[in-house]
SELO-610766 format. One record per residue (C-alpha): residue number from 1; residue in one letter; x, y, z. Coordinates in steps of 0.5 Angstrom, whole numbers. Layout:
N
+-----+---------+-------+-------+-------+
: num : residuo :     X :     Y :     Z :
+-----+---------+-------+-------+-------+
: NUM :       a :     X :     Y :     Z :
...
+-----+---------+-------+-------+-------+
END
This chain:
364
+-----+---------+-------+-------+-------+
: num : residuo :     X :     Y :     Z :
+-----+---------+-------+-------+-------+
:   1 :       m :   -14 :  -124 :  -279 :
:   2 :       k :   -11 :  -117 :  -280 :
:   3 :       f :    -9 :  -111 :  -276 :
:   4 :       t :    -4 :  -105 :  -274 :
:   5 :       a :    -1 :  -104 :  -268 :
:   6 :       s :     4 :   -99 :  -265 :
:   7 :       k :    11 :  -103 :  -263 :
:   8 :       e :    11 :  -100 :  -256 :
:   9 :       a :     4 :  -103 :  -254 :
:  10 :       i :     5 :  -110 :  -257 :
:  11 :       l :    12 :  -111 :  -255 :
:  12 :       k :    11 :  -109 :  -248 :
:  13 :       e :     6 :  -114 :  -247 :
:  14 :       i :    10 :  -119 :  -251 :
:  15 :       i :    16 :  -118 :  -247 :
:  16 :       i :    11 :  -121 :  -241 :
:  17 :       a :     9 :  -127 :  -245 :
:  18 :       n :    16 :  -129 :  -247 :
:  19 :       d :    18 :  -129 :  -239 :
:  20 :       i :    12 :  -134 :  -238 :
:  21 :       i :    14 :  -139 :  -243 :
:  22 :       s :    19 :  -144 :  -241 :
:  23 :       d :    25 :  -145 :  -246 :
:  24 :       k :    25 :  -152 :  -243 :
:  25 :       n :    17 :  -153 :  -245 :
:  26 :       i :    17 :  -159 :  -250 :
:  27 :       v :    10 :  -158 :  -252 :
:  28 :       s :    10 :  -154 :  -258 :
:  29 :       i :     4 :  -150 :  -257 :
:  30 :       l :     6 :  -147 :  -250 :
:  31 :       s :    12 :  -144 :  -254 :
:  32 :       n :     7 :  -140 :  -258 :
:  33 :       v :     3 :  -134 :  -256 :
:  34 :       l :    -4 :  -133 :  -258 :
:  35 :       l :    -6 :  -127 :  -261 :
:  36 :       e :   -14 :  -126 :  -262 :
:  37 :       t :   -17 :  -119 :  -265 :
:  38 :       s :   -24 :  -117 :  -264 :
:  39 :       d :   -26 :  -111 :  -267 :
:  40 :       d :   -21 :  -106 :  -265 :
:  41 :       t :   -18 :  -110 :  -259 :
:  42 :       l :   -12 :  -115 :  -259 :
:  43 :       t :   -12 :  -120 :  -254 :
:  44 :       i :    -5 :  -123 :  -252 :
:  45 :       r :    -5 :  -130 :  -248 :
:  46 :       a :     1 :  -134 :  -246 :
:  47 :       s :     1 :  -140 :  -241 :
:  48 :       d :     6 :  -145 :  -239 :
:  49 :       l :     0 :  -149 :  -236 :
:  50 :       k :     2 :  -147 :  -229 :
:  51 :       v :     2 :  -139 :  -230 :
:  52 :       s :    -3 :  -136 :  -235 :
:  53 :       f :    -3 :  -129 :  -237 :
:  54 :       e :    -8 :  -125 :  -241 :
:  55 :       t :    -8 :  -118 :  -243 :
:  56 :       q :   -12 :  -113 :  -248 :
:  57 :       i :    -9 :  -107 :  -252 :
:  58 :       p :   -12 :  -103 :  -257 :
:  59 :       v :   -11 :  -104 :  -265 :
:  60 :       d :   -14 :  -102 :  -272 :
:  61 :       t :   -17 :  -108 :  -274 :
:  62 :       e :   -19 :  -110 :  -281 :
:  63 :       i :   -20 :  -117 :  -280 :
:  64 :       n :   -22 :  -121 :  -274 :
:  65 :       g :   -18 :  -127 :  -273 :
:  66 :       t :   -14 :  -132 :  -268 :
:  67 :       t :    -7 :  -135 :  -269 :
:  68 :       t :    -1 :  -137 :  -265 :
:  69 :       v :     6 :  -136 :  -266 :
:  70 :       m :    13 :  -137 :  -263 :
:  71 :       c :    13 :  -132 :  -258 :
:  72 :       e :    21 :  -132 :  -257 :
:  73 :       k :    22 :  -131 :  -265 :
:  74 :       l :    16 :  -125 :  -265 :
:  75 :       f :    19 :  -122 :  -259 :
:  76 :       s :    26 :  -122 :  -263 :
:  77 :       i :    23 :  -119 :  -269 :
:  78 :       l :    19 :  -114 :  -265 :
:  79 :       r :    25 :  -111 :  -261 :
:  80 :       s :    29 :  -111 :  -268 :
:  81 :       l :    24 :  -106 :  -272 :
:  82 :       p :    24 :   -99 :  -272 :
:  83 :       e :    19 :   -95 :  -268 :
:  84 :       g :    12 :   -94 :  -270 :
:  85 :       d :     6 :   -98 :  -273 :
:  86 :       i :     7 :  -105 :  -275 :
:  87 :       e :     2 :  -109 :  -280 :
:  88 :       f :     0 :  -116 :  -278 :
:  89 :       e :    -3 :  -121 :  -283 :
:  90 :       f :    -5 :  -128 :  -282 :
:  91 :       a :    -6 :  -132 :  -288 :
:  92 :       d :    -4 :  -139 :  -291 :
:  93 :       g :    -1 :  -141 :  -284 :
:  94 :       k :     3 :  -136 :  -283 :
:  95 :       l :     4 :  -129 :  -279 :
:  96 :       y :     6 :  -123 :  -284 :
:  97 :       i :    10 :  -118 :  -280 :
:  98 :       i :    11 :  -112 :  -284 :
:  99 :       k :    14 :  -105 :  -284 :
: 100 :       r :    12 :  -102 :  -290 :
: 101 :       d :    15 :   -95 :  -290 :
: 102 :       e :    22 :   -98 :  -288 :
: 103 :       k :    20 :  -104 :  -293 :
: 104 :       i :    21 :  -109 :  -288 :
: 105 :       h :    18 :  -116 :  -288 :
: 106 :       f :    18 :  -122 :  -284 :
: 107 :       s :    13 :  -128 :  -284 :
: 108 :       l :    13 :  -134 :  -278 :
: 109 :       r :     9 :  -140 :  -278 :
: 110 :       c :     3 :  -141 :  -274 :
: 111 :       i :     0 :  -147 :  -270 :
: 112 :       d :    -8 :  -148 :  -270 :
: 113 :       p :   -10 :  -144 :  -263 :
: 114 :       k :   -15 :  -150 :  -262 :
: 115 :       d :   -11 :  -153 :  -257 :
: 116 :       f :    -8 :  -147 :  -253 :
: 117 :       p :   -10 :  -147 :  -246 :
: 118 :       q :   -16 :  -143 :  -244 :
: 119 :       f :   -16 :  -137 :  -239 :
: 120 :       k :   -21 :  -138 :  -234 :
: 121 :       a :   -23 :  -132 :  -231 :
: 122 :       p :   -26 :  -132 :  -224 :
: 123 :       s :   -34 :  -129 :  -224 :
: 124 :       e :   -32 :  -125 :  -218 :
: 125 :       y :   -26 :  -123 :  -214 :
: 126 :       t :   -25 :  -125 :  -207 :
: 127 :       l :   -21 :  -118 :  -205 :
: 128 :       s :   -18 :  -112 :  -207 :
: 129 :       i :   -11 :  -109 :  -204 :
: 130 :       p :    -7 :  -103 :  -206 :
: 131 :       k :    -2 :  -105 :  -211 :
: 132 :       k :     3 :  -101 :  -207 :
: 133 :       d :     2 :  -106 :  -201 :
: 134 :       f :     2 :  -112 :  -205 :
: 135 :       v :     8 :  -111 :  -208 :
: 136 :       e :    12 :  -109 :  -202 :
: 137 :       m :     9 :  -115 :  -199 :
: 138 :       i :    13 :  -119 :  -205 :
: 139 :       d :    19 :  -115 :  -204 :
: 140 :       h :    20 :  -117 :  -197 :
: 141 :       t :    19 :  -125 :  -198 :
: 142 :       m :    21 :  -127 :  -204 :
: 143 :       f :    29 :  -128 :  -202 :
: 144 :       s :    27 :  -133 :  -197 :
: 145 :       v :    24 :  -138 :  -201 :
: 146 :       s :    27 :  -144 :  -201 :
: 147 :       d :    30 :  -147 :  -208 :
: 148 :       d :    30 :  -154 :  -205 :
: 149 :       e :    26 :  -158 :  -209 :
: 150 :       t :    25 :  -164 :  -204 :
: 151 :       r :    22 :  -159 :  -200 :
: 152 :       y :    17 :  -157 :  -205 :
: 153 :       y :    12 :  -154 :  -200 :
: 154 :       m :    17 :  -149 :  -198 :
: 155 :       n :    18 :  -147 :  -206 :
: 156 :       g :    13 :  -141 :  -205 :
: 157 :       v :    10 :  -136 :  -201 :
: 158 :       y :     5 :  -137 :  -196 :
: 159 :       l :    -1 :  -133 :  -195 :
: 160 :       e :    -6 :  -133 :  -190 :
: 161 :       p :   -12 :  -128 :  -188 :
: 162 :       g :   -12 :  -124 :  -182 :
: 163 :       q :   -18 :  -120 :  -179 :
: 164 :       q :   -16 :  -114 :  -183 :
: 165 :       s :   -10 :  -116 :  -186 :
: 166 :       l :    -6 :  -121 :  -191 :
: 167 :       i :     0 :  -125 :  -188 :
: 168 :       m :     6 :  -127 :  -192 :
: 169 :       v :    11 :  -131 :  -190 :
: 170 :       s :    17 :  -135 :  -193 :
: 171 :       t :    23 :  -139 :  -191 :
: 172 :       d :    28 :  -144 :  -193 :
: 173 :       g :    30 :  -147 :  -186 :
: 174 :       r :    36 :  -142 :  -185 :
: 175 :       k :    32 :  -135 :  -186 :
: 176 :       l :    25 :  -133 :  -185 :
: 177 :       s :    21 :  -127 :  -188 :
: 178 :       f :    14 :  -125 :  -185 :
: 179 :       i :    10 :  -119 :  -186 :
: 180 :       d :     3 :  -117 :  -184 :
: 181 :       r :     0 :  -112 :  -188 :
: 182 :       n :    -6 :  -108 :  -186 :
: 183 :       i :   -11 :  -107 :  -192 :
: 184 :       k :   -16 :  -103 :  -188 :
: 185 :       q :   -22 :  -108 :  -190 :
: 186 :       d :   -25 :  -114 :  -187 :
: 187 :       v :   -21 :  -120 :  -191 :
: 188 :       p :   -26 :  -126 :  -193 :
: 189 :       f :   -24 :  -132 :  -190 :
: 190 :       f :   -20 :  -137 :  -194 :
: 191 :       e :   -15 :  -143 :  -193 :
: 192 :       p :    -8 :  -141 :  -193 :
: 193 :       i :    -4 :  -142 :  -199 :
: 194 :       i :     3 :  -143 :  -202 :
: 195 :       i :     4 :  -138 :  -208 :
: 196 :       p :     9 :  -140 :  -213 :
: 197 :       p :    15 :  -135 :  -214 :
: 198 :       k :    14 :  -134 :  -221 :
: 199 :       f :     7 :  -131 :  -221 :
: 200 :       l :     9 :  -126 :  -215 :
: 201 :       q :    15 :  -124 :  -220 :
: 202 :       l :    10 :  -123 :  -226 :
: 203 :       i :     6 :  -118 :  -221 :
: 204 :       k :    11 :  -114 :  -219 :
: 205 :       k :    14 :  -114 :  -226 :
: 206 :       v :     8 :  -112 :  -229 :
: 207 :       s :     4 :  -108 :  -224 :
: 208 :       s :     5 :  -100 :  -223 :
: 209 :       k :     4 :   -98 :  -215 :
: 210 :       e :    -2 :   -94 :  -217 :
: 211 :       g :    -9 :   -97 :  -216 :
: 212 :       e :   -11 :  -104 :  -213 :
: 213 :       i :   -10 :  -111 :  -215 :
: 214 :       s :   -16 :  -116 :  -215 :
: 215 :       l :   -15 :  -123 :  -212 :
: 216 :       t :   -19 :  -129 :  -212 :
: 217 :       i :   -17 :  -135 :  -209 :
: 218 :       s :   -20 :  -142 :  -210 :
: 219 :       d :   -18 :  -149 :  -208 :
: 220 :       s :   -12 :  -150 :  -213 :
: 221 :       h :   -11 :  -143 :  -216 :
: 222 :       i :   -10 :  -136 :  -215 :
: 223 :       y :   -12 :  -130 :  -220 :
: 224 :       a :   -10 :  -123 :  -220 :
: 225 :       d :   -13 :  -118 :  -224 :
: 226 :       f :   -11 :  -110 :  -225 :
: 227 :       d :   -11 :  -105 :  -231 :
: 228 :       s :   -12 :  -109 :  -237 :
: 229 :       h :    -8 :  -115 :  -234 :
: 230 :       h :   -11 :  -122 :  -232 :
: 231 :       l :    -6 :  -127 :  -229 :
: 232 :       a :    -7 :  -134 :  -226 :
: 233 :       s :    -3 :  -139 :  -223 :
: 234 :       t :    -4 :  -146 :  -220 :
: 235 :       l :    -2 :  -147 :  -212 :
: 236 :       i :     3 :  -151 :  -209 :
: 237 :       e :     1 :  -157 :  -205 :
: 238 :       g :     3 :  -159 :  -199 :
: 239 :       k :     3 :  -156 :  -191 :
: 240 :       f :     7 :  -150 :  -190 :
: 241 :       p :    12 :  -151 :  -184 :
: 242 :       n :     9 :  -148 :  -177 :
: 243 :       y :    12 :  -141 :  -178 :
: 244 :       k :    10 :  -139 :  -171 :
: 245 :       r :    14 :  -144 :  -168 :
: 246 :       v :    20 :  -141 :  -171 :
: 247 :       i :    19 :  -133 :  -168 :
: 248 :       p :    23 :  -132 :  -162 :
: 249 :       l :    18 :  -130 :  -156 :
: 250 :       k :    24 :  -127 :  -152 :
: 251 :       q :    30 :  -123 :  -154 :
: 252 :       e :    34 :  -119 :  -149 :
: 253 :       n :    40 :  -117 :  -153 :
: 254 :       v :    38 :  -111 :  -158 :
: 255 :       c :    43 :  -107 :  -162 :
: 256 :       i :    40 :  -101 :  -166 :
: 257 :       i :    44 :   -99 :  -172 :
: 258 :       k :    43 :   -94 :  -178 :
: 259 :       s :    40 :   -99 :  -184 :
: 260 :       k :    44 :   -95 :  -189 :
: 261 :       e :    51 :   -95 :  -186 :
: 262 :       f :    50 :  -102 :  -184 :
: 263 :       l :    48 :  -104 :  -191 :
: 264 :       e :    54 :  -100 :  -194 :
: 265 :       a :    59 :  -103 :  -189 :
: 266 :       l :    56 :  -111 :  -191 :
: 267 :       r :    57 :  -109 :  -198 :
: 268 :       r :    64 :  -107 :  -197 :
: 269 :       v :    66 :  -113 :  -192 :
: 270 :       s :    63 :  -118 :  -197 :
: 271 :       l :    68 :  -117 :  -202 :
: 272 :       l :    73 :  -121 :  -198 :
: 273 :       v :    68 :  -127 :  -196 :
: 274 :       d :    69 :  -134 :  -198 :
: 275 :       q :    65 :  -135 :  -204 :
: 276 :       k :    62 :  -141 :  -202 :
: 277 :       s :    60 :  -140 :  -195 :
: 278 :       r :    59 :  -132 :  -195 :
: 279 :       r :    61 :  -132 :  -188 :
: 280 :       i :    62 :  -126 :  -184 :
: 281 :       y :    63 :  -124 :  -177 :
: 282 :       i :    59 :  -119 :  -173 :
: 283 :       d :    62 :  -117 :  -166 :
: 284 :       i :    57 :  -113 :  -162 :
: 285 :       q :    60 :  -109 :  -156 :
: 286 :       e :    58 :  -104 :  -152 :
: 287 :       n :    57 :   -98 :  -157 :
: 288 :       n :    60 :  -101 :  -163 :
: 289 :       l :    59 :  -106 :  -168 :
: 290 :       v :    65 :  -109 :  -172 :
: 291 :       i :    64 :  -113 :  -178 :
: 292 :       s :    69 :  -117 :  -181 :
: 293 :       s :    71 :  -122 :  -186 :
: 294 :       e :    76 :  -127 :  -189 :
: 295 :       e :    78 :  -130 :  -196 :
: 296 :       s :    83 :  -135 :  -196 :
: 297 :       e :    89 :  -133 :  -199 :
: 298 :       l :    87 :  -127 :  -201 :
: 299 :       g :    86 :  -122 :  -195 :
: 300 :       t :    81 :  -120 :  -190 :
: 301 :       a :    76 :  -114 :  -189 :
: 302 :       k :    74 :  -110 :  -183 :
: 303 :       e :    69 :  -104 :  -181 :
: 304 :       e :    67 :  -101 :  -175 :
: 305 :       l :    60 :   -98 :  -174 :
: 306 :       t :    57 :   -94 :  -168 :
: 307 :       c :    51 :   -97 :  -165 :
: 308 :       n :    46 :   -97 :  -159 :
: 309 :       h :    47 :  -104 :  -155 :
: 310 :       t :    43 :  -106 :  -149 :
: 311 :       g :    44 :  -113 :  -146 :
: 312 :       e :    50 :  -118 :  -147 :
: 313 :       e :    56 :  -117 :  -152 :
: 314 :       g :    57 :  -123 :  -157 :
: 315 :       r :    60 :  -125 :  -164 :
: 316 :       i :    55 :  -127 :  -169 :
: 317 :       i :    57 :  -131 :  -175 :
: 318 :       m :    52 :  -130 :  -181 :
: 319 :       n :    52 :  -131 :  -188 :
: 320 :       c :    52 :  -124 :  -191 :
: 321 :       t :    47 :  -125 :  -197 :
: 322 :       y :    42 :  -126 :  -191 :
: 323 :       l :    43 :  -120 :  -188 :
: 324 :       i :    44 :  -116 :  -195 :
: 325 :       n :    38 :  -118 :  -198 :
: 326 :       p :    32 :  -116 :  -193 :
: 327 :       l :    36 :  -109 :  -192 :
: 328 :       r :    35 :  -107 :  -199 :
: 329 :       v :    28 :  -107 :  -198 :
: 330 :       m :    27 :  -104 :  -191 :
: 331 :       n :    25 :   -97 :  -192 :
: 332 :       c :    27 :   -95 :  -185 :
: 333 :       e :    33 :   -90 :  -182 :
: 334 :       y :    34 :   -95 :  -176 :
: 335 :       i :    34 :  -103 :  -176 :
: 336 :       a :    35 :  -107 :  -170 :
: 337 :       l :    39 :  -114 :  -169 :
: 338 :       a :    35 :  -118 :  -163 :
: 339 :       f :    38 :  -124 :  -160 :
: 340 :       h :    38 :  -129 :  -154 :
: 341 :       d :    44 :  -132 :  -155 :
: 342 :       p :    49 :  -131 :  -161 :
: 343 :       t :    48 :  -138 :  -163 :
: 344 :       k :    41 :  -138 :  -164 :
: 345 :       a :    36 :  -134 :  -168 :
: 346 :       v :    37 :  -127 :  -170 :
: 347 :       t :    31 :  -122 :  -171 :
: 348 :       m :    32 :  -116 :  -176 :
: 349 :       r :    27 :  -111 :  -176 :
: 350 :       p :    26 :  -104 :  -177 :
: 351 :       e :    27 :   -99 :  -171 :
: 352 :       p :    21 :   -97 :  -168 :
: 353 :       e :    18 :  -104 :  -170 :
: 354 :       e :    13 :  -104 :  -176 :
: 355 :       d :     9 :  -110 :  -180 :
: 356 :       y :    15 :  -114 :  -182 :
: 357 :       f :    21 :  -117 :  -179 :
: 358 :       h :    26 :  -122 :  -182 :
: 359 :       i :    29 :  -128 :  -178 :
: 360 :       i :    36 :  -131 :  -179 :
: 361 :       m :    40 :  -137 :  -177 :
: 362 :       p :    47 :  -136 :  -175 :
: 363 :       m :    53 :  -140 :  -178 :
: 364 :       s :    57 :  -145 :  -173 :
+-----+---------+-------+-------+-------+
END
């Protein structure tokens, strides 16, 4: 194998491959990235057995061939090299990486690619969705995924079909995020699935917001195809909680406030919170909302904002992070905090309502 590629083109894809490969992987071949040339195309493939990635970039090929090389070291070498074209040659069990003009020469030991996992692309895709919509759905759900490994069925994002929409939900038992995005086309039926966060994070990182992403869902895998990228992931097994039972049917008390002002106030007040509990106090009154916090032995913080409130006054005690994370992605001028009782679930949604909301359980 012998080819020439631009540093920018190959480094961009090796960065993605390096993100997939786990440092804890004890199988040596999975610490490697596969490089395969065919005519003037280089295929790059990486896998940790759960998430797989494949892409193609144009190169100038002299000799076709296939090998695998340690991804982390290849990434470090490429990142260190000057801009411009780089020569690659596989010979005698090594990959030679050369910048002739600067007289730079590296070699890396390779592993036979025969045991490298194959990428099984689907023959046809289930549905297509605008990348912008899918990335926004990921943004609105990722921060509510549980990290409790004993409840593994909550360690991912739940996806189910609507009639002309896709529904994404995530929860860790203390907060829940929901989005029902209309994609303006009939959605073929599929059994609801639980998607690992790593797969969704990869889509968000790799994809632009232009064009569409094609998805295929099988009994045990999800596949995504966009631009020159092909991704696959195993699904999380188990039964996701019945999220519909968590959504409050009636919340008479509603406080409407400017979202940007609320977010900035939360960030300031959270500078003096207990670092373990992240506790803040929200006092909702007739025309104002008071946010306060206290960090033992260090000090207190308090900020007052104007609001439009209907219903009873009350104090809600919350983890400030559970409010800040969704506010960062809520692209709206006003948000509403709705509740039936200050000790029960609080719904944070855009005002006027849109296709998403976040439910947060208060602290005692």
